[in-house]
PLY file of the C-alpha trace (Angstrom):
ply
format ascii 1.0
element vertex 332
property float x
property float y
property float z
element edge 331
property int vertex1
property int vertex2
end_header
-27.20 4.08 -12.55
-28.10 3.57 -16.21
-26.89 7.07 -17.07
-23.59 6.88 -15.15
-20.92 5.05 -17.19
-18.54 4.90 -14.22
-21.02 2.98 -12.06
-21.78 0.59 -14.92
-18.07 0.02 -15.43
-17.52 -0.73 -11.72
-20.46 -3.15 -11.69
-19.09 -5.03 -14.70
-15.61 -5.11 -13.17
-17.02 -6.38 -9.87
-18.93 -9.17 -11.59
-15.81 -10.21 -13.52
-13.74 -10.30 -10.35
-16.35 -12.43 -8.60
-16.47 -14.85 -11.53
-12.69 -14.97 -12.00
-12.19 -18.29 -10.11
-14.73 -19.87 -12.48
-12.99 -18.40 -15.51
-9.47 -19.30 -14.33
-9.53 -22.94 -13.29
-5.71 -23.05 -13.22
-4.47 -22.99 -9.62
-1.33 -21.04 -10.54
-3.32 -18.19 -12.08
-5.54 -18.04 -9.02
-2.48 -17.73 -6.78
-1.11 -14.92 -8.94
-4.49 -13.14 -8.77
-4.46 -13.47 -4.98
-0.92 -12.06 -4.75
-1.93 -9.16 -6.99
-4.80 -8.27 -4.65
-2.47 -8.55 -1.64
-0.13 -6.00 -3.21
-3.08 -3.82 -4.18
-3.94 -3.66 -0.47
-0.35 -2.86 0.51
0.14 -0.25 -2.23
-3.21 1.39 -1.45
-2.35 1.60 2.25
0.99 3.24 1.43
-0.71 5.59 -1.03
-2.90 6.93 1.79
0.30 8.08 3.53
2.44 9.19 0.61
-0.24 10.33 -1.80
-2.78 12.07 0.40
-0.84 13.69 3.23
2.50 14.25 1.49
4.54 12.19 3.94
7.24 10.09 2.30
7.22 6.65 3.93
9.68 4.13 2.49
9.58 1.71 5.42
6.05 0.39 4.92
7.30 -3.20 5.12
7.69 -2.69 8.89
3.92 -2.40 9.43
3.37 -5.33 7.08
5.82 -7.35 9.20
4.20 -6.38 12.51
0.78 -7.48 11.28
2.11 -10.80 9.99
4.00 -11.69 13.17
1.11 -10.61 15.39
-1.19 -12.97 13.53
1.33 -15.82 13.41
2.20 -15.71 17.13
-1.37 -15.36 18.38
-2.72 -18.06 16.07
-0.03 -20.71 16.66
0.43 -20.18 20.40
-2.97 -19.05 21.61
-5.36 -20.33 18.95
-6.81 -16.97 17.89
-9.15 -17.06 14.91
-8.16 -15.52 11.58
-11.23 -13.26 11.61
-10.35 -11.91 15.06
-6.71 -11.44 14.09
-7.48 -9.33 11.02
-8.44 -6.23 13.07
-6.02 -7.09 15.90
-3.06 -7.22 13.52
-4.12 -3.91 12.00
-4.41 -2.33 15.45
-0.96 -3.65 16.41
0.58 -2.02 13.33
-1.36 1.20 14.00
-0.04 1.24 17.58
3.56 0.90 16.42
3.00 3.61 13.81
1.77 5.87 16.61
4.92 5.14 18.61
6.96 6.00 15.51
4.94 9.05 14.55
4.77 10.90 17.88
8.51 11.71 17.99
9.14 11.89 14.22
6.14 13.39 12.39
7.47 16.91 12.87
10.26 15.88 10.51
9.60 16.51 6.83
10.87 15.33 3.48
13.95 13.16 3.36
14.38 13.29 7.14
11.08 11.53 7.79
11.77 9.11 4.93
15.10 8.06 6.46
13.40 7.63 9.83
10.88 5.19 8.35
13.70 3.38 6.58
15.55 2.91 9.87
12.36 1.86 11.64
11.77 -0.84 9.02
15.23 -2.28 9.60
14.82 -2.14 13.39
11.60 -4.17 13.14
13.14 -6.72 10.77
16.26 -7.19 12.90
14.13 -7.45 16.04
12.05 -10.32 14.67
15.22 -11.91 13.31
17.00 -11.91 16.68
14.18 -12.20 19.23
14.18 -15.98 19.04
12.11 -16.57 22.19
9.16 -14.76 20.62
9.58 -15.05 16.85
11.84 -18.15 16.50
14.38 -15.89 14.82
15.73 -17.02 11.43
13.71 -20.28 11.65
10.49 -18.34 11.17
7.03 -19.44 12.30
5.65 -22.49 10.46
2.37 -24.32 10.80
0.04 -21.33 10.74
-3.43 -22.94 10.53
-5.85 -22.35 7.68
-8.78 -20.03 8.42
-12.24 -21.45 9.12
-15.55 -19.99 7.98
-18.74 -21.58 9.33
-16.91 -24.84 9.90
-15.36 -24.91 6.41
-11.57 -24.76 6.19
-10.29 -22.23 3.65
-7.41 -24.00 1.94
-7.55 -23.35 -1.79
-6.26 -20.33 -3.65
-9.82 -19.55 -4.75
-10.90 -19.32 -1.09
-8.07 -16.91 -0.26
-8.82 -14.95 -3.43
-12.35 -14.20 -2.28
-11.13 -13.25 1.21
-8.55 -10.75 -0.04
-11.00 -9.43 -2.66
-13.45 -8.59 0.12
-10.72 -6.94 2.21
-9.50 -4.81 -0.71
-13.05 -3.75 -1.60
-13.69 -2.78 2.03
-10.41 -0.87 2.25
-11.07 1.14 -0.93
-14.63 1.91 0.14
-13.57 3.06 3.62
-10.69 5.09 2.18
-12.97 6.85 -0.29
-15.41 7.73 2.48
-12.61 9.04 4.70
-11.16 11.14 1.86
-14.53 12.77 1.34
-14.76 13.62 5.02
-13.24 16.44 7.07
-10.25 14.23 7.88
-9.50 13.50 4.23
-9.76 17.16 3.26
-7.35 18.00 6.08
-4.86 15.42 4.76
-5.00 16.92 1.27
-4.65 20.46 2.63
-1.52 19.42 4.54
-0.10 17.81 1.42
-0.66 20.89 -0.71
0.69 23.44 1.78
1.21 22.61 5.43
1.77 26.22 6.47
-1.42 27.37 4.78
-3.33 24.47 6.33
-2.13 25.51 9.79
-3.15 29.07 9.09
-6.66 27.81 8.33
-6.83 26.02 11.68
-5.84 22.48 10.62
-3.89 20.67 13.35
-1.19 19.29 11.08
0.50 16.97 13.58
-2.78 15.41 14.70
-4.02 14.70 11.19
-0.65 13.42 10.00
-0.62 10.97 12.91
-4.14 9.79 12.04
-3.04 9.40 8.44
0.01 7.31 9.37
-2.05 5.08 11.67
-4.75 4.60 9.03
-2.25 3.45 6.41
-0.39 1.24 8.91
-3.66 -0.40 10.00
-4.34 -1.73 6.52
-0.72 -2.83 6.09
-1.14 -4.85 9.31
-4.32 -6.42 7.91
-2.36 -7.36 4.77
0.34 -8.92 6.97
-2.27 -11.02 8.79
-3.69 -12.27 5.49
-0.22 -13.10 4.18
0.65 -15.12 7.29
-2.40 -17.38 6.87
-2.07 -17.49 3.08
1.57 -18.61 3.18
1.23 -20.72 6.39
4.82 -19.71 7.17
6.56 -16.40 7.74
10.14 -15.32 8.34
12.05 -12.06 8.47
13.24 -12.61 4.89
9.76 -11.69 3.62
9.92 -8.17 5.06
13.24 -6.75 3.91
13.82 -3.26 2.56
13.43 -4.70 -0.94
9.79 -5.45 -0.13
9.26 -1.87 1.02
10.83 -0.49 -2.13
8.68 -2.78 -4.27
5.48 -1.48 -2.63
6.71 2.09 -3.11
7.41 1.39 -6.79
3.82 0.21 -7.28
2.51 3.48 -5.88
4.84 5.62 -7.99
4.17 3.77 -11.23
0.41 3.64 -10.70
0.07 7.22 -9.56
0.05 8.80 -6.11
-2.98 10.58 -4.76
-5.50 8.44 -6.66
-7.48 5.40 -5.57
-7.01 3.71 -8.94
-3.26 4.32 -9.19
-2.02 1.72 -6.66
-4.44 -0.84 -8.13
-2.94 -0.40 -11.61
0.63 -0.17 -10.30
0.36 -3.32 -8.16
-1.27 -5.27 -10.98
1.24 -4.15 -13.61
4.40 -4.71 -11.56
3.25 -8.03 -10.08
2.47 -9.37 -13.55
5.79 -7.98 -14.77
7.70 -9.80 -12.02
5.82 -13.02 -12.81
6.65 -12.64 -16.49
10.35 -12.26 -15.64
10.33 -14.92 -12.91
13.32 -16.61 -14.55
15.47 -13.58 -13.63
13.88 -12.87 -10.26
17.19 -11.65 -8.84
16.84 -8.60 -11.08
13.33 -7.80 -9.84
14.25 -4.44 -8.33
16.23 -3.51 -11.45
13.10 -4.11 -13.53
11.03 -2.08 -11.08
13.61 0.72 -11.19
13.45 0.82 -14.98
9.65 0.97 -14.77
9.87 3.93 -12.38
12.33 5.78 -14.63
10.14 5.25 -17.69
7.10 6.42 -15.75
8.86 9.54 -14.50
10.04 10.36 -18.01
6.86 9.56 -19.95
4.12 10.25 -17.39
5.42 11.84 -14.17
2.02 11.70 -12.45
1.82 7.91 -12.86
-0.29 5.73 -15.10
-3.58 6.66 -13.44
-2.58 10.18 -12.44
-4.59 13.16 -13.60
-3.49 15.03 -16.71
-0.71 17.56 -16.45
-0.62 20.57 -18.71
2.74 22.06 -19.54
3.13 25.49 -21.11
6.50 26.95 -21.97
7.11 30.60 -22.48
10.28 32.10 -23.87
11.07 35.72 -23.27
12.27 37.90 -26.08
15.78 37.33 -27.38
16.73 40.78 -26.18
16.40 39.73 -22.55
18.43 36.57 -23.06
16.46 34.83 -20.33
14.44 31.64 -20.86
11.48 31.22 -18.59
9.59 27.96 -18.30
6.30 27.77 -16.48
4.57 24.52 -15.56
0.87 24.43 -14.90
-0.07 21.32 -13.02
-3.66 20.28 -12.67
-4.00 17.60 -10.03
-7.20 16.06 -8.78
-6.13 14.29 -5.63
-9.35 12.35 -5.29
-9.63 11.39 -8.97
-10.38 7.69 -9.24
0 1
1 2
2 3
3 4
4 5
5 6
6 7
7 8
8 9
9 10
10 11
11 12
12 13
13 14
14 15
15 16
16 17
17 18
18 19
19 20
20 21
21 22
22 23
23 24
24 25
25 26
26 27
27 28
28 29
29 30
30 31
31 32
32 33
33 34
34 35
35 36
36 37
37 38
38 39
39 40
40 41
41 42
42 43
43 44
44 45
45 46
46 47
47 48
48 49
49 50
50 51
51 52
52 53
53 54
54 55
55 56
56 57
57 58
58 59
59 60
60 61
61 62
62 63
63 64
64 65
65 66
66 67
67 68
68 69
69 70
70 71
71 72
72 73
73 74
74 75
75 76
76 77
77 78
78 79
79 80
80 81
81 82
82 83
83 84
84 85
85 86
86 87
87 88
88 89
89 90
90 91
91 92
92 93
93 94
94 95
95 96
96 97
97 98
98 99
99 100
100 101
101 102
102 103
103 104
104 105
105 106
106 107
107 108
108 109
109 110
110 111
111 112
112 113
113 114
114 115
115 116
116 117
117 118
118 119
119 120
120 121
121 122
122 123
123 124
124 125
125 126
126 127
127 128
128 129
129 130
130 131
131 132
132 133
133 134
134 135
135 136
136 137
137 138
138 139
139 140
140 141
141 142
142 143
143 144
144 145
145 146
146 147
147 148
148 149
149 150
150 151
151 152
152 153
153 154
154 155
155 156
156 157
157 158
158 159
159 160
160 161
161 162
162 163
163 164
164 165
165 166
166 167
167 168
168 169
169 170
170 171
171 172
172 173
173 174
174 175
175 176
176 177
177 178
178 179
179 180
180 181
181 182
182 183
183 184
184 185
185 186
186 187
187 188
188 189
189 190
190 191
191 192
192 193
193 194
194 195
195 196
196 197
197 198
198 199
199 200
200 201
201 202
202 203
203 204
204 205
205 206
206 207
207 208
208 209
209 210
210 211
211 212
212 213
213 214
214 215
215 216
216 217
217 218
218 219
219 220
220 221
221 222
222 223
223 224
224 225
225 226
226 227
227 228
228 229
229 230
230 231
231 232
232 233
233 234
234 235
235 236
236 237
237 238
238 239
239 240
240 241
241 242
242 243
243 244
244 245
245 246
246 247
247 248
248 249
249 250
250 251
251 252
252 253
253 254
254 255
255 256
256 257
257 258
258 259
259 260
260 261
261 262
262 263
263 264
264 265
265 266
266 267
267 268
268 269
269 270
270 271
271 272
272 273
273 274
274 275
275 276
276 277
277 278
278 279
279 280
280 281
281 282
282 283
283 284
284 285
285 286
286 287
287 288
288 289
289 290
290 291
291 292
292 293
293 294
294 295
295 296
296 297
297 298
298 299
299 300
300 301
301 302
302 303
303 304
304 305
305 306
306 307
307 308
308 309
309 310
310 311
311 312
312 313
313 314
314 315
315 316
316 317
317 318
318 319
319 320
320 321
321 322
322 323
323 324
324 325
325 326
326 327
327 328
328 329
329 330
330 331
């Protein structure tokens, strides 16, 4: 450990994150820190789908919504505990992702992306109009605070520690999965699906597992948000929310564990800084994406890209440009 700078850095970062509520006594800053970690969880779950298997999901807000409404309905009507609802909400989102993936995962590129976009709107309109179950546009208020060993978790510091633990668990599990046979299959499919099939990888099966894995953690994030906000409505899960999560992944860097963390932190702080013009939030995010694509196409935390340009002799009159891209999909 003493000779590995990366481990030392992670230990120091972990200690700082644990001590953050003591360093930031301001309740507003603690709420912002909690929201940042919530978006880190959402962006990381989307990155598993977009960054590691090459599927382009732009309707991630649907799984976020399913998890939130599952938790809100079961807690307010049937008294389910927050700790029980965390995995249940994730499983509900994973089930819906399976129902989406079975008929659509054979689609690729923009066709699958448009399918996820439509699915997100179907889910949002369903919760908006199914008043007998979701109370429609009135939303679901009065979601109780979680309890831990008889202590009610009410403050922002309490929720901060809960979401910090969830994010740490998610990143640890994701890293372990990526280093397994399943993770290597995801990366092989992303790089070349035809070649992966030729090597015996069941592309459809592993893409479905990938979609369900990412949706599970989005559902967990939805459960946390429902208890954190104590109120949910369909307005919190619009397409704008899905595009915001996607922007965090693109700016931070796809195919890396660190990328979504940096992207979610940067864009959440940016939106807080420009809170006075919140109606232009997506415009600001769009500008951030354009700058990232122009200055660093692989994202802030993406691995280095080497470009070499060759020009043929003037006699041929042909200009040839060759890009060499070095990508380390599991670089953290």
